[in-house]
PDB file of N, CA, C and O in Angstrom:
ATOM      1  N   MET A   1      11.772  13.209   4.712  1.00  0.00           N
ATOM      2  CA  MET A   1      10.605  12.864   4.431  1.00  0.00           C
ATOM      3  C   MET A   1       9.987  11.757   5.020  1.00  0.00           C
ATOM      4  O   MET A   1      10.659  10.744   5.214  1.00  0.00           O
ATOM      5  N   SER A   2       8.542  11.807   5.403  1.00  0.00           N
ATOM      6  CA  SER A   2       8.086  10.594   6.107  1.00  0.00           C
ATOM      7  C   SER A   2       7.422  10.097   5.126  1.00  0.00           C
ATOM      8  O   SER A   2       6.736  10.760   4.348  1.00  0.00           O
ATOM      9  N   VAL A   3       7.617   8.617   5.089  1.00  0.00           N
ATOM     10  CA  VAL A   3       6.940   7.754   3.819  1.00  0.00           C
ATOM     11  C   VAL A   3       5.945   6.854   4.592  1.00  0.00           C
ATOM     12  O   VAL A   3       6.284   6.413   5.690  1.00  0.00           O
ATOM     13  N   GLU A   4       4.910   6.605   4.146  1.00  0.00           N
ATOM     14  CA  GLU A   4       3.852   5.441   4.545  1.00  0.00           C
ATOM     15  C   GLU A   4       3.235   4.851   3.342  1.00  0.00           C
ATOM     16  O   GLU A   4       2.773   5.527   2.423  1.00  0.00           O
ATOM     17  N   VAL A   5       3.247   3.416   3.388  1.00  0.00           N
ATOM     18  CA  VAL A   5       2.477   2.691   2.454  1.00  0.00           C
ATOM     19  C   VAL A   5       1.287   2.044   2.965  1.00  0.00           C
ATOM     20  O   VAL A   5       1.368   1.256   3.908  1.00  0.00           O
ATOM     21  N   ILE A   6       0.170   2.328   2.396  1.00  0.00           N
ATOM     22  CA  ILE A   6      -1.128   1.820   2.975  1.00  0.00           C
ATOM     23  C   ILE A   6      -1.802   0.633   1.871  1.00  0.00           C
ATOM     24  O   ILE A   6      -2.277   0.920   0.773  1.00  0.00           O
ATOM     25  N   GLY A   7      -1.725  -0.583   2.383  1.00  0.00           N
ATOM     26  CA  GLY A   7      -2.315  -1.615   1.522  1.00  0.00           C
ATOM     27  C   GLY A   7      -3.517  -1.894   1.840  1.00  0.00           C
ATOM     28  O   GLY A   7      -3.777  -2.377   2.942  1.00  0.00           O
ATOM     29  N   PHE A   8      -4.614  -1.590   0.764  1.00  0.00           N
ATOM     30  CA  PHE A   8      -6.125  -1.868   0.892  1.00  0.00           C
ATOM     31  C   PHE A   8      -6.173  -3.039   0.237  1.00  0.00           C
ATOM     32  O   PHE A   8      -5.687  -3.330  -0.856  1.00  0.00           O
ATOM     33  N   ARG A   9      -7.008  -3.907   1.245  1.00  0.00           N
ATOM     34  CA  ARG A   9      -7.221  -5.399   0.725  1.00  0.00           C
ATOM     35  C   ARG A   9      -8.609  -5.810   1.417  1.00  0.00           C
ATOM     36  O   ARG A   9      -9.297  -5.165   2.208  1.00  0.00           O
ATOM     37  N   ALA A  10      -8.783  -6.952   0.929  1.00  0.00           N
ATOM     38  CA  ALA A  10     -10.140  -7.698   1.480  1.00  0.00           C
ATOM     39  C   ALA A  10      -9.695  -9.203   1.620  1.00  0.00           C
ATOM     40  O   ALA A  10      -8.774  -9.685   0.959  1.00  0.00           O
ATOM     41  N   GLU A  11     -10.431  -9.889   2.535  1.00  0.00           N
ATOM     42  CA  GLU A  11     -10.215 -11.430   2.786  1.00  0.00           C
ATOM     43  C   GLU A  11     -10.342 -12.236   1.717  1.00  0.00           C
ATOM     44  O   GLU A  11      -9.632 -13.205   1.447  1.00  0.00           O
ATOM     45  N   TRP A  12     -11.489 -11.713   0.963  1.00  0.00           N
ATOM     46  CA  TRP A  12     -11.782 -12.610  -0.290  1.00  0.00           C
ATOM     47  C   TRP A  12     -10.973 -12.501  -1.598  1.00  0.00           C
ATOM     48  O   TRP A  12     -11.124 -13.231  -2.578  1.00  0.00           O
ATOM     49  N   CYS A  13     -10.009 -11.390  -1.465  1.00  0.00           N
ATOM     50  CA  CYS A  13      -9.257 -11.057  -2.608  1.00  0.00           C
ATOM     51  C   CYS A  13      -7.913 -11.947  -2.749  1.00  0.00           C
ATOM     52  O   CYS A  13      -7.021 -11.855  -1.906  1.00  0.00           O
ATOM     53  N   GLY A  14      -7.823 -12.794  -3.838  1.00  0.00           N
ATOM     54  CA  GLY A  14      -6.675 -13.466  -4.179  1.00  0.00           C
ATOM     55  C   GLY A  14      -5.448 -12.734  -4.357  1.00  0.00           C
ATOM     56  O   GLY A  14      -4.474 -13.080  -3.689  1.00  0.00           O
ATOM     57  N   PRO A  15      -5.346 -11.676  -5.243  1.00  0.00           N
ATOM     58  CA  PRO A  15      -4.357 -10.737  -5.347  1.00  0.00           C
ATOM     59  C   PRO A  15      -3.736 -10.285  -4.271  1.00  0.00           C
ATOM     60  O   PRO A  15      -2.514 -10.244  -4.135  1.00  0.00           O
ATOM     61  N   CYS A  16      -4.717  -9.862  -3.312  1.00  0.00           N
ATOM     62  CA  CYS A  16      -4.311  -9.261  -2.020  1.00  0.00           C
ATOM     63  C   CYS A  16      -3.475 -10.080  -1.171  1.00  0.00           C
ATOM     64  O   CYS A  16      -2.529  -9.600  -0.545  1.00  0.00           O
ATOM     65  N   LYS A  17      -3.800 -11.318  -1.130  1.00  0.00           N
ATOM     66  CA  LYS A  17      -3.048 -12.504  -0.432  1.00  0.00           C
ATOM     67  C   LYS A  17      -1.653 -12.732  -1.104  1.00  0.00           C
ATOM     68  O   LYS A  17      -0.645 -13.010  -0.455  1.00  0.00           O
ATOM     69  N   GLN A  18      -1.689 -12.586  -2.493  1.00  0.00           N
ATOM     70  CA  GLN A  18      -0.280 -12.550  -2.976  1.00  0.00           C
ATOM     71  C   GLN A  18       0.713 -11.333  -2.711  1.00  0.00           C
ATOM     72  O   GLN A  18       1.938 -11.361  -2.591  1.00  0.00           O
ATOM     73  N   LEU A  19      -0.110 -10.324  -2.656  1.00  0.00           N
ATOM     74  CA  LEU A  19       0.628  -9.105  -2.273  1.00  0.00           C
ATOM     75  C   LEU A  19       1.218  -8.904  -0.835  1.00  0.00           C
ATOM     76  O   LEU A  19       2.267  -8.298  -0.613  1.00  0.00           O
ATOM     77  N   ARG A  20       0.542  -9.396  -0.029  1.00  0.00           N
ATOM     78  CA  ARG A  20       0.718  -9.210   1.503  1.00  0.00           C
ATOM     79  C   ARG A  20       2.333  -9.750   1.708  1.00  0.00           C
ATOM     80  O   ARG A  20       3.108  -8.952   2.235  1.00  0.00           O
ATOM     81  N   PRO A  21       2.748 -10.832   1.378  1.00  0.00           N
ATOM     82  CA  PRO A  21       4.179 -11.371   1.680  1.00  0.00           C
ATOM     83  C   PRO A  21       5.315 -10.280   1.019  1.00  0.00           C
ATOM     84  O   PRO A  21       6.414 -10.010   1.503  1.00  0.00           O
ATOM     85  N   ILE A  22       4.803  -9.816  -0.051  1.00  0.00           N
ATOM     86  CA  ILE A  22       5.712  -8.722  -0.694  1.00  0.00           C
ATOM     87  C   ILE A  22       5.910  -7.465   0.288  1.00  0.00           C
ATOM     88  O   ILE A  22       6.993  -6.938   0.543  1.00  0.00           O
ATOM     89  N   LEU A  23       4.701  -7.103   0.771  1.00  0.00           N
ATOM     90  CA  LEU A  23       4.605  -5.840   1.662  1.00  0.00           C
ATOM     91  C   LEU A  23       5.381  -6.051   2.949  1.00  0.00           C
ATOM     92  O   LEU A  23       6.082  -5.178   3.460  1.00  0.00           O
ATOM     93  N   ASP A  24       5.183  -7.444   3.505  1.00  0.00           N
ATOM     94  CA  ASP A  24       5.912  -7.825   4.530  1.00  0.00           C
ATOM     95  C   ASP A  24       7.339  -7.605   4.553  1.00  0.00           C
ATOM     96  O   ASP A  24       7.924  -7.090   5.506  1.00  0.00           O
ATOM     97  N   GLU A  25       7.913  -8.017   3.446  1.00  0.00           N
ATOM     98  CA  GLU A  25       9.383  -8.155   2.912  1.00  0.00           C
ATOM     99  C   GLU A  25       9.806  -6.893   2.966  1.00  0.00           C
ATOM    100  O   GLU A  25      10.799  -6.569   3.618  1.00  0.00           O
ATOM    101  N   LEU A  26       9.006  -5.973   2.206  1.00  0.00           N
ATOM    102  CA  LEU A  26       9.363  -4.601   1.999  1.00  0.00           C
ATOM    103  C   LEU A  26       9.485  -3.824   3.321  1.00  0.00           C
ATOM    104  O   LEU A  26      10.287  -2.901   3.461  1.00  0.00           O
ATOM    105  N   ASP A  27       8.545  -4.298   4.401  1.00  0.00           N
ATOM    106  CA  ASP A  27       8.511  -3.473   5.513  1.00  0.00           C
ATOM    107  C   ASP A  27       9.891  -3.887   6.480  1.00  0.00           C
ATOM    108  O   ASP A  27      10.367  -3.135   7.330  1.00  0.00           O
ATOM    109  N   GLU A  28      10.349  -5.092   6.185  1.00  0.00           N
ATOM    110  CA  GLU A  28      11.382  -5.392   6.908  1.00  0.00           C
ATOM    111  C   GLU A  28      12.759  -4.660   6.316  1.00  0.00           C
ATOM    112  O   GLU A  28      13.773  -4.410   6.967  1.00  0.00           O
ATOM    113  N   GLU A  29      12.524  -4.392   4.948  1.00  0.00           N
ATOM    114  CA  GLU A  29      13.729  -3.760   4.320  1.00  0.00           C
ATOM    115  C   GLU A  29      13.849  -2.370   4.333  1.00  0.00           C
ATOM    116  O   GLU A  29      14.949  -1.821   4.273  1.00  0.00           O
ATOM    117  N   TYR A  30      12.693  -1.707   4.413  1.00  0.00           N
ATOM    118  CA  TYR A  30      12.661  -0.354   4.637  1.00  0.00           C
ATOM    119  C   TYR A  30      12.291   0.130   5.942  1.00  0.00           C
ATOM    120  O   TYR A  30      11.123   0.339   6.270  1.00  0.00           O
ATOM    121  N   GLU A  31      13.388   0.324   6.756  1.00  0.00           N
ATOM    122  CA  GLU A  31      13.133   0.649   8.208  1.00  0.00           C
ATOM    123  C   GLU A  31      12.451   2.171   8.312  1.00  0.00           C
ATOM    124  O   GLU A  31      11.714   2.385   9.275  1.00  0.00           O
ATOM    125  N   ASP A  32      12.639   3.025   7.526  1.00  0.00           N
ATOM    126  CA  ASP A  32      12.118   4.355   7.554  1.00  0.00           C
ATOM    127  C   ASP A  32      10.618   4.520   6.909  1.00  0.00           C
ATOM    128  O   ASP A  32       9.988   5.577   6.875  1.00  0.00           O
ATOM    129  N   VAL A  33      10.220   3.368   6.451  1.00  0.00           N
ATOM    130  CA  VAL A  33       8.823   3.572   5.871  1.00  0.00           C
ATOM    131  C   VAL A  33       7.813   2.835   6.681  1.00  0.00           C
ATOM    132  O   VAL A  33       8.113   1.742   7.163  1.00  0.00           O
ATOM    133  N   GLU A  34       6.763   3.303   6.842  1.00  0.00           N
ATOM    134  CA  GLU A  34       5.738   2.781   7.773  1.00  0.00           C
ATOM    135  C   GLU A  34       4.767   2.223   6.907  1.00  0.00           C
ATOM    136  O   GLU A  34       4.152   2.942   6.119  1.00  0.00           O
ATOM    137  N   PHE A  35       4.535   0.744   7.001  1.00  0.00           N
ATOM    138  CA  PHE A  35       3.490   0.097   6.312  1.00  0.00           C
ATOM    139  C   PHE A  35       2.292  -0.319   7.066  1.00  0.00           C
ATOM    140  O   PHE A  35       2.369  -0.780   8.204  1.00  0.00           O
ATOM    141  N   SER A  36       1.243  -0.165   6.462  1.00  0.00           N
ATOM    142  CA  SER A  36      -0.106  -0.282   7.177  1.00  0.00           C
ATOM    143  C   SER A  36      -1.279  -1.231   6.178  1.00  0.00           C
ATOM    144  O   SER A  36      -1.370  -1.109   4.956  1.00  0.00           O
ATOM    145  N   HIS A  37      -1.874  -1.904   6.784  1.00  0.00           N
ATOM    146  CA  HIS A  37      -2.917  -2.676   5.747  1.00  0.00           C
ATOM    147  C   HIS A  37      -4.413  -2.171   6.333  1.00  0.00           C
ATOM    148  O   HIS A  37      -4.682  -2.029   7.526  1.00  0.00           O
ATOM    149  N   VAL A  38      -5.249  -1.952   5.287  1.00  0.00           N
ATOM    150  CA  VAL A  38      -6.578  -1.628   5.575  1.00  0.00           C
ATOM    151  C   VAL A  38      -7.627  -2.712   4.795  1.00  0.00           C
ATOM    152  O   VAL A  38      -7.648  -2.973   3.593  1.00  0.00           O
ATOM    153  N   ASP A  39      -8.356  -3.172   5.706  1.00  0.00           N
ATOM    154  CA  ASP A  39      -9.370  -4.097   5.163  1.00  0.00           C
ATOM    155  C   ASP A  39     -10.696  -3.100   4.747  1.00  0.00           C
ATOM    156  O   ASP A  39     -11.318  -2.385   5.533  1.00  0.00           O
ATOM    157  N   ILE A  40     -10.943  -3.258   3.319  1.00  0.00           N
ATOM    158  CA  ILE A  40     -11.975  -2.320   2.987  1.00  0.00           C
ATOM    159  C   ILE A  40     -13.247  -2.686   3.526  1.00  0.00           C
ATOM    160  O   ILE A  40     -14.137  -1.837   3.476  1.00  0.00           O
ATOM    161  N   GLU A  41     -13.461  -3.675   3.974  1.00  0.00           N
ATOM    162  CA  GLU A  41     -14.786  -3.890   4.492  1.00  0.00           C
ATOM    163  C   GLU A  41     -15.137  -3.586   6.022  1.00  0.00           C
ATOM    164  O   GLU A  41     -16.235  -3.645   6.576  1.00  0.00           O
ATOM    165  N   GLU A  42     -13.947  -3.260   6.517  1.00  0.00           N
ATOM    166  CA  GLU A  42     -13.978  -2.893   7.944  1.00  0.00           C
ATOM    167  C   GLU A  42     -13.656  -1.369   8.168  1.00  0.00           C
ATOM    168  O   GLU A  42     -14.128  -0.769   9.134  1.00  0.00           O
ATOM    169  N   GLU A  43     -12.779  -0.719   7.177  1.00  0.00           N
ATOM    170  CA  GLU A  43     -12.452   0.868   7.342  1.00  0.00           C
ATOM    171  C   GLU A  43     -12.976   1.611   6.148  1.00  0.00           C
ATOM    172  O   GLU A  43     -12.272   2.189   5.320  1.00  0.00           O
ATOM    173  N   THR A  44     -14.404   1.527   6.145  1.00  0.00           N
ATOM    174  CA  THR A  44     -14.841   2.443   5.037  1.00  0.00           C
ATOM    175  C   THR A  44     -14.554   3.792   4.888  1.00  0.00           C
ATOM    176  O   THR A  44     -14.546   4.359   3.795  1.00  0.00           O
ATOM    177  N   GLU A  45     -14.294   4.376   6.060  1.00  0.00           N
ATOM    178  CA  GLU A  45     -13.934   5.739   5.805  1.00  0.00           C
ATOM    179  C   GLU A  45     -12.654   6.109   5.380  1.00  0.00           C
ATOM    180  O   GLU A  45     -12.410   7.159   4.784  1.00  0.00           O
ATOM    181  N   THR A  46     -11.780   5.195   5.705  1.00  0.00           N
ATOM    182  CA  THR A  46     -10.486   5.212   5.079  1.00  0.00           C
ATOM    183  C   THR A  46     -10.488   5.040   3.717  1.00  0.00           C
ATOM    184  O   THR A  46      -9.916   5.834   2.970  1.00  0.00           O
ATOM    185  N   VAL A  47     -11.178   3.916   3.268  1.00  0.00           N
ATOM    186  CA  VAL A  47     -11.379   3.739   1.822  1.00  0.00           C
ATOM    187  C   VAL A  47     -11.941   4.969   1.071  1.00  0.00           C
ATOM    188  O   VAL A  47     -11.416   5.212  -0.015  1.00  0.00           O
ATOM    189  N   ASN A  48     -12.720   5.604   1.406  1.00  0.00           N
ATOM    190  CA  ASN A  48     -13.427   6.843   0.907  1.00  0.00           C
ATOM    191  C   ASN A  48     -12.598   7.831   0.952  1.00  0.00           C
ATOM    192  O   ASN A  48     -12.502   8.507  -0.072  1.00  0.00           O
ATOM    193  N   GLU A  49     -11.845   8.162   2.028  1.00  0.00           N
ATOM    194  CA  GLU A  49     -10.704   9.118   2.045  1.00  0.00           C
ATOM    195  C   GLU A  49      -9.821   9.304   1.131  1.00  0.00           C
ATOM    196  O   GLU A  49      -9.460  10.406   0.718  1.00  0.00           O
ATOM    197  N   TYR A  50      -9.288   7.877   0.642  1.00  0.00           N
ATOM    198  CA  TYR A  50      -8.485   7.585  -0.662  1.00  0.00           C
ATOM    199  C   TYR A  50      -9.128   7.284  -1.916  1.00  0.00           C
ATOM    200  O   TYR A  50      -8.442   6.979  -2.891  1.00  0.00           O
ATOM    201  N   SER A  51     -10.263   7.336  -1.970  1.00  0.00           N
ATOM    202  CA  SER A  51     -11.201   7.118  -3.023  1.00  0.00           C
ATOM    203  C   SER A  51     -10.758   5.827  -3.827  1.00  0.00           C
ATOM    204  O   SER A  51     -10.524   5.846  -5.035  1.00  0.00           O
ATOM    205  N   VAL A  52     -10.650   4.460  -2.848  1.00  0.00           N
ATOM    206  CA  VAL A  52     -10.247   3.205  -3.251  1.00  0.00           C
ATOM    207  C   VAL A  52     -11.357   2.685  -4.035  1.00  0.00           C
ATOM    208  O   VAL A  52     -12.478   2.701  -3.528  1.00  0.00           O
ATOM    209  N   GLN A  53     -11.154   2.144  -5.421  1.00  0.00           N
ATOM    210  CA  GLN A  53     -12.305   1.737  -6.003  1.00  0.00           C
ATOM    211  C   GLN A  53     -12.116   0.156  -6.338  1.00  0.00           C
ATOM    212  O   GLN A  53     -13.052  -0.518  -6.769  1.00  0.00           O
ATOM    213  N   ALA A  54     -10.767  -0.391  -6.091  1.00  0.00           N
ATOM    214  CA  ALA A  54     -10.591  -1.706  -6.140  1.00  0.00           C
ATOM    215  C   ALA A  54      -9.494  -2.176  -5.249  1.00  0.00           C
ATOM    216  O   ALA A  54      -8.682  -1.385  -4.768  1.00  0.00           O
ATOM    217  N   VAL A  55      -9.461  -3.622  -4.998  1.00  0.00           N
ATOM    218  CA  VAL A  55      -8.386  -4.142  -4.138  1.00  0.00           C
ATOM    219  C   VAL A  55      -7.701  -5.290  -5.101  1.00  0.00           C
ATOM    220  O   VAL A  55      -8.429  -5.985  -5.811  1.00  0.00           O
ATOM    221  N   PRO A  56      -6.298  -5.457  -5.097  1.00  0.00           N
ATOM    222  CA  PRO A  56      -5.798  -4.486  -4.112  1.00  0.00           C
ATOM    223  C   PRO A  56      -5.250  -3.137  -4.513  1.00  0.00           C
ATOM    224  O   PRO A  56      -4.921  -2.942  -5.683  1.00  0.00           O
ATOM    225  N   THR A  57      -5.137  -2.193  -3.587  1.00  0.00           N
ATOM    226  CA  THR A  57      -4.624  -0.766  -3.940  1.00  0.00           C
ATOM    227  C   THR A  57      -3.443  -0.488  -2.914  1.00  0.00           C
ATOM    228  O   THR A  57      -3.485  -0.824  -1.731  1.00  0.00           O
ATOM    229  N   LEU A  58      -2.407   0.157  -3.512  1.00  0.00           N
ATOM    230  CA  LEU A  58      -1.634   0.538  -2.466  1.00  0.00           C
ATOM    231  C   LEU A  58      -1.487   2.142  -2.732  1.00  0.00           C
ATOM    232  O   LEU A  58      -1.365   2.574  -3.878  1.00  0.00           O
ATOM    233  N   VAL A  59      -1.508   3.025  -1.538  1.00  0.00           N
ATOM    234  CA  VAL A  59      -1.311   4.275  -1.552  1.00  0.00           C
ATOM    235  C   VAL A  59      -0.124   4.711  -0.841  1.00  0.00           C
ATOM    236  O   VAL A  59       0.026   4.475   0.358  1.00  0.00           O
ATOM    237  N   ILE A  60       0.836   5.422  -1.636  1.00  0.00           N
ATOM    238  CA  ILE A  60       2.106   5.547  -1.089  1.00  0.00           C
ATOM    239  C   ILE A  60       2.103   7.184  -0.606  1.00  0.00           C
ATOM    240  O   ILE A  60       1.987   8.032  -1.491  1.00  0.00           O
ATOM    241  N   LEU A  61       2.215   7.549   0.619  1.00  0.00           N
ATOM    242  CA  LEU A  61       2.190   8.909   1.207  1.00  0.00           C
ATOM    243  C   LEU A  61       3.653   9.533   1.501  1.00  0.00           C
ATOM    244  O   LEU A  61       4.499   8.940   2.171  1.00  0.00           O
ATOM    245  N   GLY A  62       3.831  10.723   0.952  1.00  0.00           N
ATOM    246  CA  GLY A  62       4.990  11.301   1.514  1.00  0.00           C
ATOM    247  C   GLY A  62       4.831  12.556   2.224  1.00  0.00           C
ATOM    248  O   GLY A  62       4.348  13.515   1.622  1.00  0.00           O
ATOM    249  N   ASN A  63       5.225  12.668   3.585  1.00  0.00           N
ATOM    250  CA  ASN A  63       4.596  13.655   4.443  1.00  0.00           C
ATOM    251  C   ASN A  63       3.082  14.032   4.585  1.00  0.00           C
ATOM    252  O   ASN A  63       2.604  15.139   4.834  1.00  0.00           O
ATOM    253  N   GLY A  64       2.387  12.731   4.344  1.00  0.00           N
ATOM    254  CA  GLY A  64       0.916  13.100   4.650  1.00  0.00           C
ATOM    255  C   GLY A  64       0.277  13.259   3.310  1.00  0.00           C
ATOM    256  O   GLY A  64      -0.950  13.354   3.308  1.00  0.00           O
ATOM    257  N   GLU A  65       0.920  13.304   2.154  1.00  0.00           N
ATOM    258  CA  GLU A  65       0.321  13.677   0.783  1.00  0.00           C
ATOM    259  C   GLU A  65       0.429  12.673   0.023  1.00  0.00           C
ATOM    260  O   GLU A  65       1.591  12.278  -0.069  1.00  0.00           O
ATOM    261  N   VAL A  66      -0.502  11.963  -0.701  1.00  0.00           N
ATOM    262  CA  VAL A  66      -0.500  10.926  -1.639  1.00  0.00           C
ATOM    263  C   VAL A  66       0.554  11.308  -2.817  1.00  0.00           C
ATOM    264  O   VAL A  66       0.389  12.285  -3.547  1.00  0.00           O
ATOM    265  N   GLN A  67       1.609  10.459  -2.906  1.00  0.00           N
ATOM    266  CA  GLN A  67       2.404  10.675  -3.890  1.00  0.00           C
ATOM    267  C   GLN A  67       2.063   9.749  -5.210  1.00  0.00           C
ATOM    268  O   GLN A  67       2.225  10.148  -6.363  1.00  0.00           O
ATOM    269  N   THR A  68       1.585   8.501  -4.867  1.00  0.00           N
ATOM    270  CA  THR A  68       1.311   7.627  -5.833  1.00  0.00           C
ATOM    271  C   THR A  68       0.205   6.710  -5.366  1.00  0.00           C
ATOM    272  O   THR A  68       0.034   6.515  -4.162  1.00  0.00           O
ATOM    273  N   GLN A  69      -0.640   6.074  -6.397  1.00  0.00           N
ATOM    274  CA  GLN A  69      -1.695   5.106  -6.062  1.00  0.00           C
ATOM    275  C   GLN A  69      -1.775   4.273  -7.091  1.00  0.00           C
ATOM    276  O   GLN A  69      -2.000   4.651  -8.241  1.00  0.00           O
ATOM    277  N   MET A  70      -1.556   2.829  -6.675  1.00  0.00           N
ATOM    278  CA  MET A  70      -1.416   1.780  -7.522  1.00  0.00           C
ATOM    279  C   MET A  70      -2.460   0.735  -7.270  1.00  0.00           C
ATOM    280  O   MET A  70      -2.541   0.238  -6.146  1.00  0.00           O
ATOM    281  N   THR A  71      -3.297   0.353  -8.273  1.00  0.00           N
ATOM    282  CA  THR A  71      -4.296  -0.577  -8.143  1.00  0.00           C
ATOM    283  C   THR A  71      -3.899  -1.975  -9.004  1.00  0.00           C
ATOM    284  O   THR A  71      -3.364  -2.015 -10.111  1.00  0.00           O
ATOM    285  N   GLY A  72      -4.283  -3.001  -8.240  1.00  0.00           N
ATOM    286  CA  GLY A  72      -4.015  -4.456  -8.732  1.00  0.00           C
ATOM    287  C   GLY A  72      -2.568  -4.622  -8.065  1.00  0.00           C
ATOM    288  O   GLY A  72      -1.878  -3.810  -7.449  1.00  0.00           O
ATOM    289  N   PHE A  73      -2.340  -6.064  -8.432  1.00  0.00           N
ATOM    290  CA  PHE A  73      -1.029  -6.669  -7.879  1.00  0.00           C
ATOM    291  C   PHE A  73       0.226  -6.035  -8.533  1.00  0.00           C
ATOM    292  O   PHE A  73       0.413  -5.896  -9.742  1.00  0.00           O
ATOM    293  N   GLN A  74       0.932  -5.727  -7.670  1.00  0.00           N
ATOM    294  CA  GLN A  74       2.477  -5.225  -7.994  1.00  0.00           C
ATOM    295  C   GLN A  74       3.380  -6.023  -7.588  1.00  0.00           C
ATOM    296  O   GLN A  74       3.324  -6.727  -6.580  1.00  0.00           O
ATOM    297  N   GLN A  75       4.569  -5.915  -8.642  1.00  0.00           N
ATOM    298  CA  GLN A  75       5.627  -6.600  -8.396  1.00  0.00           C
ATOM    299  C   GLN A  75       6.518  -5.813  -7.274  1.00  0.00           C
ATOM    300  O   GLN A  75       6.301  -4.623  -7.045  1.00  0.00           O
ATOM    301  N   LYS A  76       7.431  -6.473  -6.658  1.00  0.00           N
ATOM    302  CA  LYS A  76       8.176  -5.971  -5.443  1.00  0.00           C
ATOM    303  C   LYS A  76       9.200  -4.810  -6.172  1.00  0.00           C
ATOM    304  O   LYS A  76       9.606  -3.787  -5.622  1.00  0.00           O
ATOM    305  N   GLU A  77       9.459  -5.196  -7.372  1.00  0.00           N
ATOM    306  CA  GLU A  77      10.409  -4.045  -8.065  1.00  0.00           C
ATOM    307  C   GLU A  77       9.543  -2.748  -8.258  1.00  0.00           C
ATOM    308  O   GLU A  77      10.041  -1.662  -7.961  1.00  0.00           O
ATOM    309  N   THR A  78       8.327  -2.822  -8.723  1.00  0.00           N
ATOM    310  CA  THR A  78       7.557  -1.781  -9.071  1.00  0.00           C
ATOM    311  C   THR A  78       7.285  -0.824  -7.774  1.00  0.00           C
ATOM    312  O   THR A  78       7.221   0.405  -7.819  1.00  0.00           O
ATOM    313  N   ILE A  79       7.154  -1.558  -6.726  1.00  0.00           N
ATOM    314  CA  ILE A  79       6.999  -0.814  -5.404  1.00  0.00           C
ATOM    315  C   ILE A  79       8.188  -0.162  -5.038  1.00  0.00           C
ATOM    316  O   ILE A  79       8.173   0.991  -4.606  1.00  0.00           O
ATOM    317  N   GLU A  80       9.277  -0.854  -5.187  1.00  0.00           N
ATOM    318  CA  GLU A  80      10.774  -0.394  -4.661  1.00  0.00           C
ATOM    319  C   GLU A  80      10.931   0.967  -5.565  1.00  0.00           C
ATOM    320  O   GLU A  80      11.365   2.000  -5.057  1.00  0.00           O
ATOM    321  N   GLU A  81      10.595   0.898  -6.766  1.00  0.00           N
ATOM    322  CA  GLU A  81      10.914   2.021  -7.762  1.00  0.00           C
ATOM    323  C   GLU A  81      10.152   3.321  -6.891  1.00  0.00           C
ATOM    324  O   GLU A  81      10.714   4.364  -6.557  1.00  0.00           O
ATOM    325  N   GLN A  82       9.016   3.026  -6.683  1.00  0.00           N
ATOM    326  CA  GLN A  82       8.125   4.234  -6.058  1.00  0.00           C
ATOM    327  C   GLN A  82       8.834   4.691  -4.755  1.00  0.00           C
ATOM    328  O   GLN A  82       9.075   5.882  -4.554  1.00  0.00           O
ATOM    329  N   LEU A  83       9.186   3.637  -3.813  1.00  0.00           N
ATOM    330  CA  LEU A  83       9.859   3.941  -2.617  1.00  0.00           C
ATOM    331  C   LEU A  83      11.008   4.712  -2.875  1.00  0.00           C
ATOM    332  O   LEU A  83      11.202   5.748  -2.239  1.00  0.00           O
ATOM    333  N   SER A  84      11.852   4.288  -3.806  1.00  0.00           N
ATOM    334  CA  SER A  84      13.225   4.861  -3.972  1.00  0.00           C
ATOM    335  C   SER A  84      13.237   6.240  -4.345  1.00  0.00           C
ATOM    336  O   SER A  84      14.187   6.998  -4.147  1.00  0.00           O
ATOM    337  N   ALA A  85      12.138   6.550  -4.901  1.00  0.00           N
ATOM    338  CA  ALA A  85      11.999   8.058  -5.267  1.00  0.00           C
ATOM    339  C   ALA A  85      11.698   9.077  -4.007  1.00  0.00           C
ATOM    340  O   ALA A  85      11.899  10.291  -4.035  1.00  0.00           O
ATOM    341  N   LEU A  86      11.148   8.292  -2.847  1.00  0.00           N
ATOM    342  CA  LEU A  86      10.846   9.290  -1.796  1.00  0.00           C
ATOM    343  C   LEU A  86      11.715   9.016  -0.662  1.00  0.00           C
ATOM    344  O   LEU A  86      11.735   9.850   0.244  1.00  0.00           O
ATOM    345  N   VAL A  87      12.537   7.826  -0.563  1.00  0.00           N
ATOM    346  CA  VAL A  87      13.453   7.673   0.565  1.00  0.00           C
ATOM    347  C   VAL A  87      14.669   8.107   0.495  1.00  0.00           C
ATOM    348  O   VAL A  87      15.428   7.971   1.455  1.00  0.00           O
TER     349      VAL A  87
END
């Protein structure tokens, strides 16, 4: 299964800035998972495509389909639980 994590963020968002190092760390640990970041003010089409209402929001895709969507700051362990079910 191909797995992708999309992190929706904004420059002005404090929790987004706290989440970024966690996602970068996970990106190094999970070689088979693709991580990307979307600035909600620059990529509005992608924001609309995934119905993102708040930041930060993480969308986890498995084979191109949304498997889970989490809004707000997430602990590393919470994200790992979601990934371990897919990887």
